[in-house]
N, C-alpha and C positions, 0 to 999 in steps of 0.2 A: 319126649324127655320126661323122666320121672319127676313128679312135683317135689319130692323131698330133696332130690339132687339139685333141682333148680333153686330151691330155697337155700341150700348150702352154698351154691355159687353166688347168689345175691348177698348173703352174709359175708362171704369171702371178699367180694368186691367192696362192700361197705367198710370192712376192716382195713382193706388195702388203701382206700381213700383216706380214712382217718390216719393211718400210718404215714401216708404221703404228706398230709397236712402237718403232722407233728414234725416230720423230718425237715420240711421247708422252714418251719419256725426255728428249729434247732440250728439250721444252716444260717438263717438270718441273724440269730443271736450270736453265733460264732463269728460272723463277719464284723458285727458291731463291736464285739469284744476285742477282736484283733485291732480294729481301727482305734478304739479307745486306749488300748495298751500302747500302741505306737505313739499316739499323741502324748500320753503320759510320760513315756521315756524321753520324747523330744523335749518336753517341758522340763523334766527333771535333769537331763544331761546337757542340753544345748543352751537353754535360756540362762542358767547361772553363769555361763561363760561371758555373756554380755555385761553382767554386773561385776565380774571379776576382772574384766579387761582393763579398766582404769588402774587398778592396783598392780596388775602385771606390767603395764606400761611404766608405772612409777618405779617398780623394781628394776625393770630393764634400763631405765634412765639412770638409776642410782648405781647400777653395776657398771655403767659406762660401756664402751665398745670393747669387745673381746680382744681386739688388736692392741689395746693400750697396756696390756700386761696387768700388773698388780695395782696400778694406780686407780683402777675402777673400784677396788675394794676399799680404799681409803675414803672414797666418796661416801660409801654407806656408813662408815664409822663417823665421818663428819656430820652426816645428816642425823645420825643417832644422837650425837652430842648436842646438836642444835635442838633436837626434839626435847631433850632433858632440860634445857635452859628455860 
């Protein structure tokens, strides 16, 4: 085999190994990025629901049962008046 050709093959192999290492690093970073993004959105979208839940239950209790008709709305008005006192 020609020594010059052999040298070119060895350089090509070295460049391919460097490229493979860079691609592995990129893939690892992409996976971490995806995981962090998912965790971020879970924290931003799901966790606040736990803090809002007591307020939603208060509103639901103030509204009364839907089967009561308009009497549930008076309950909210009464609570608002009590709040202003």
